[in-house]
C-alpha positions as CSV (number, residue, x, y, z in Angstrom):
1,X,15.0,4.7,-8.3
2,X,17.4,7.5,-7.5
3,X,15.5,10.7,-6.8
4,X,12.2,9.0,-7.2
5,X,9.4,9.8,-4.8
6,X,6.1,8.1,-4.1
7,X,4.2,7.4,-0.9
8,X,4.8,3.7,-1.2
9,X,8.5,4.2,-1.6
10,X,8.9,6.5,1.4
11,X,7.7,3.8,3.8
12,X,8.1,0.6,1.8
13,X,8.4,-1.6,4.9
14,X,5.1,-0.3,6.4
15,X,3.3,-0.8,3.0
16,X,4.6,-4.4,2.9
17,X,3.5,-5.1,6.4
18,X,0.0,-3.6,5.9
19,X,-0.5,-5.4,2.6
20,X,0.7,-8.7,4.0
21,X,-1.7,-8.4,6.9
22,X,-4.7,-7.5,4.8
23,X,-4.1,-10.1,2.1
24,X,-3.5,-12.9,4.7
25,X,-6.7,-11.9,6.4
26,X,-8.7,-11.8,3.2
27,X,-7.4,-15.3,2.3
28,X,-8.3,-16.6,5.8
29,X,-4.7,-17.3,6.7
30,X,-4.7,-14.8,9.6
31,X,-7.1,-12.6,11.3
32,X,-8.2,-9.4,9.4
33,X,-6.6,-6.2,10.7
34,X,-8.9,-4.6,13.3
35,X,-10.2,-1.6,11.3
36,X,-11.0,-3.8,8.3
37,X,-12.7,-6.5,10.5
38,X,-14.8,-3.9,12.3
39,X,-15.8,-2.3,9.0
40,X,-16.9,-5.6,7.6
41,X,-18.8,-6.4,10.8
42,X,-20.6,-3.0,10.6
43,X,-21.4,-3.5,6.9
44,X,-19.2,-0.6,5.8
45,X,-16.8,-0.5,2.9
46,X,-13.3,-0.7,4.5
47,X,-11.8,1.4,1.7
48,X,-14.0,4.4,2.6
49,X,-14.0,4.0,6.4
50,X,-12.3,6.2,8.9
């Protein structure tokens, strides 16, 4: 997309890496990423955690 701009396009590689790690962890195929794992352990919603 020539001239297009969106946060997910600026750093597409990072988005893919983060998404792959999270989905793999949620499916039990790999460990959850640290911040997500800690939020679940503490009973917090990972989407609203620091």
